[in-house]
N, C-alpha and C positions, 0 to 999 in steps of 0.2 A: 322475701315477698309471705305470709300469710294462708291462709287456705283458702280460707274465703275469699281471696283476691283469682288467687290461682283459677278459684273456679268460675267468679268472674269473668277473667281474663278466659279463661277455654269456653264461657257459653256467650261472649260478644264476636269470639276466633270463630262460632262453630253456626252465628246467623247469619255471620258476615258470610258465609263460603253457603246462605239455604239462598242469602238471599243475590248473592253469586250464580247463584243456577237459574232461579226465578229469571234474572237475568237477559242472562246471557239464554235461555232459554227461548226468549224472545227476538234476543237476535239474531238468531240462531237462525227459527224457522223464519225468519225474514229474511238472510243471507236464500238461502232454499230456497225463496220465491220471488225475492224483490227484481231477478234481473228478468226471470220466466214473463213477467207480467210487464216486470217495463217497455219487455218487445212488442209483451202482447198492444200496451195503451200508445206508449210513443209515439211519433211525429217521422220519427227517421229511426231502424235499427241499430244506427250506430249510439244513440241516446238510453238502450236499455239498463247502462247497465248505471244512471245517472240517482235511479234513488237509494243504488246501495251506495253512490257516491255521496249523494246529500247525506244519507245518513254518518258516513265518518266525515264529512263539514261540519256536519252538528257535532259530530265529540270534542273535533278538535276547538271548535268557537263554543260548546258550551265551558270544555276546560278552564278555560282562566279566570271567568266567572263563576262558579263552584268554587274553586279554592278562596273567594274573596270572598262570598252568603258564608265556607263555615267556618274564614278565620273568625269573623264575625261573630257566624250567631252557634254554627258547634256544627259538629260533623252528623248532627241526628236529624235536626231541619233538612241540610242539605240532600241528604237521604231521598225523604222522605219527598222530598218538590221534586228531586230526581222524577223518583217511581210516576208523579204524579203524570209529568210531562209522556213518560213511557205508553200512559193508559190512554191519555189526550193522544198520542199517538197513532197508537194502535184503529180509536175510533175513526182519526182521520183517513187512515191506508183502506178502512172497509169504508166510509163513506163516500170514496174515492172510485173503488171497484162498482160500486153501485152505478154509482154516476157517469162510468169510462174515463175518467179523469184523470188524467193523467199529472197535471202540473201541481192538481189537490195530495195527488198517490207522490212526489217527490219532498211536498211538505212535509208529509207525515212520516214520510223518511226522516226527514233531519228532526222532527221532533223524537224518534225515535234512540235516534243519534246522538242528539242533549243527552239521555236517560243517560245511556251509556255513556256520557260525558263525568254525571257524579256519580256513578257507579265505579269507576273508571280509579276509584279512594279510599273505595272496601280494602283495598287490598294493604294500602298504606294506613286504614283506618286499622287494619290488624297487626302493625307492625308495634304503633303507638296501645295495644290492650296489653300484648304477647309480651314486650319492653324485647330492644335492642338485643339479648343475648338467643331471640328464639327467631326475630325480623326472618330469614327465610323458611326456614318449616311453614310459621307464621302464610305469606304471601303461598307459600305452596298449596296451603289446606285449602285457603280463599281461591286462590284458582282453582283446584282440583274440583270444587263448585263444578265447573263447566262440564262434566264427564256426565253429569243429570241432565245437561242440554245436551248433548248429543243426540238421544232419547227424547227425550220430552221436544223440544223444537221441529225437529220434522216428521217427530211421528206425529203433531201435531196439525203440519200442512198438509198432508196426509188423511189422517182424521176428518178438518177442516174443510175439505177440499169445496164436499156437496153438503154442508148442510146446509144453506139455506138454497131451499128454489131455483136453479138458475144465476142464481152468484157464482160463479168458481171468486173460490178459494175467499170467497166471503170474512166465512164462516173461523178458514184458518188468522183471521187480523180480527177476528172478534176473542177468538180463543188468548191469542198476543195480548190481547187487553185487560184479560183475568187474571194473568198469570203477572203484572204490574201491580195488577190491582193484592190480589196475593202476597210479594212484596211487602206490599204499606205496613199489613197489616204487621208481617214478618218483625220489619223493621219498626216500628213502632215497640217493641222489647228491646232494642241494643238499646244497652247502658254506657256510655262511653267518658272517663274522661272528657273537660273541653281540654284544646289542641291553648297551652296560654303559652307564648313564642318571647315571652319575656324571662321565662325560667331556663330558657334554654341556653343561655349564655348572649354573651352579645353575636352581630349577624353584621357576615361580613360582603360588604357589596357587591351587589351580584354577580358584575365583570369579575371582581377576583378567585366567585365561585368556580366561574364557567373557566377559569384559566386555572379550570384543574382537569390534566391529564382521562386522568380515570372519567374524572364526571362528566369529557368530552365523547368517550369513549362507547360510556354505559347508555349516554343518547343514540348518540349515531347508531350503536348496534343494535339496543331494541327497536330503530324505528326501523330501520332498514330490514330488520327482520320480519315485523308486522305487515310493514308495507309489501312484501315481496308476498308474503302470506297470503294479503288483501286481496290482492292482483288478483293474484292464479285464479286462487278460490272460486268469486267475481266473476275470470270467466270461463270453469271449471263445469258449469249446468250448460252455458250456451256449447260451449265446448262435445261434449255429448254428443246435445243434439241437434248441430252439425253433423255430429261422423253420423248421426246414420242410428245411433243407441236410443233405445226406447227412454220415454222419461221416466220411467218408475226406475232407472239406475242413477237417475238422479240425487235419490233423496240415503240409500246405501252409501254415497260414493258422502257425500254430505256427515254423515251419517259416523260412518271410522273415520272420516281428517276433524272434525269435532270430539270424536275419543284420543286420537290423540295430539292434536291437543292439550286435552286436560289428564289423561290420563296418569302420565308420566311427572302430575304435580304430586302426587304420592310417594315419590323419592326423588325428587327437582331435588328444593332443600335438604336431604341427608347430602347430593351427591356436589352441592356445590359450600359446604361445611367440611366435607373432607378433599375437596382438591380445589376449591375456588371457585368464583366467577367466571373468571377470566377464559376457566381449562371447559368449564359447562360450555358457555358459549360459542368456541370454536366448536367442540361439539354440533351446535345446532345448527353452524355457518355449512357443515361441515354435507350436514345430511339434509340440508337445504341445496346444495346447488346435486347433493344425488335426487332432490326431486328432479331435478333440470333433466335429468337424463334419464330415467322413467317417464319424463315427460313427453320425453321424445323418441322414444324406443316404440311406438305404436302407437293406434289410438282403441283400443280394443277395452271392454270394460277395467279388467283387471289392471291395464297400464293406469286409468284414472285412479283407480285406487287403490291402489298401489301408490301413484308419486302425490296421490292427497298426504296420504297417511304418511311418508315422509316428511310431510310441507309443515303438518304438526306438530309431529315432534320438533320437527328442526328448528318448529315458532318459542315453542315454550321455552327449551335448555333453553333458546339467545334472548325472549322477552323475557323468564323469572331472573336468568343468568344477569342481564342489564338491569333490573327494576332492585337484587342484591347488589352488585356492585351500584347504585347510585344511589341508593340508602345508607352509604359507609363514605360518604363524600361530599357527608353537607349537617352541619350543628344544628343541633334541639331549634333550635332561633330560628333556622334559615328553612324550615323545612314546609313547608305550607307554600313561598318562593320556589324551591326549588319543584316540585313537587311539579305546581300549574308548568311550571317551565315543561320539562317533562314532558307531561300529558302534551303542551298544544305544539310542544318541536316533533313527537311522534305521530300524532293523530294529524301537523298537515299533511307530516309526508305521502301517511296513511293516505286522505283525500287526493292529492297528485296521482298516486298510485289508482287509486277506485276510478278516479277519472280516463285515467288512462287504460284503460283496464276493458272497456266497451269496444273504444273507439282501436288500442292495437288488435282486436282480437276479429274486428269487425274488420280492418284496413290487409292487416297482414300474417294472420291469421297467429290458427295456437299456437305452430314450433315459432315464429318471429316475438311471439307477445314471451315464451320460456327464456328463449334468451336475450330480451331483455336483462331481463334483469340478472342475470352470472356480472353482468362488473360491481356490480356494486353490490352483492355477495362477495365477491372475489377481495372491492375495499373493505368493509368489514372484515371479514378472517384476517387480514393483513391486519389491521387496528384494533383490533383483540391480542393476538398475540403478543403486535406491540408493549402492547400496556403490561398484559400481564413478565412478559422479559424484565419490563422498568420495576412494576412494586416488585418485584425475588429484589433487584439487586439492590432497592431501599428498605428494604425488609418489610413494606408493607403490609399489609395483611385482608388477603381480597378473597 
């Protein structure tokens, strides 16, 4: 690799990391506000988390057409289209708050989720820019862009609360739209080589690809880690308020949760290279199980804060480890369709988790919601331990 090529590769990865930071700042802002505003706008408090669920459903549904679009037109046009969907989603959410329309609020969040559906391919684009040898580090660097989101997203939510007189949080969603516009400008500088699947060797049938145990475990592990994280995080603002804590406690809890999600990314790639993706995924699931214990131990501010930090770090190890394991299970010619299946599977399960979060919390409470995720976490931990042993027996790299 020449010096010019290396510089271009680093520039692309940094551009993708900055775009990730802008996108996630917009998504985190929505996560901090959607359930609370949903409870205010919804005809039934059990529907409070429907806007968050719509956002996750948008991510799942967009993942397949996003992959197909980028296969035909390239990564950059796809990423630009995604950012435009983000602008439209923010505008609709602002309009919904102005008109007190729950339905419009839900649709706006669906478009925000569609933006994320396109943007979730940033980490795969980073692998293409950096090369297979630096895959785990490139993924980690792009995901680490979310550290910025931990501070920008919740803070914009607070700052924008009263920007528009008499329209609570409308200014927050206008600021969110500005983040997507900034992402458009950043992404316009992206210069990635077009993915040519025809040069990556022959592609196997999808059934044969999915028959690989390592690939199935990578998808299952990442999906469970993400679904548990989003379910608990979605219900947390409602639980904080439901325990009688002040609204001001929501922002720092979500903020430090997001720090936990993304700050470890600066070292996660190095840890994966040293210990293997399955081992890092196992640590992630142990931390996620630990989060359940912390959540059940009390309802003070520090209980919520510590549980959500564990939730974030556990997600980071499970999700990045799963993504790294996935990239080792397909050929270059198979990458786009496998990535599409991966994203759809993950966010399909995440959508179910988000849809059930508000209902579980409203009907059964915070403790029951946390207990409900334990069987999935234990199953994922057992699956990852099994695949590590299998890979060690066969001498495969993991």
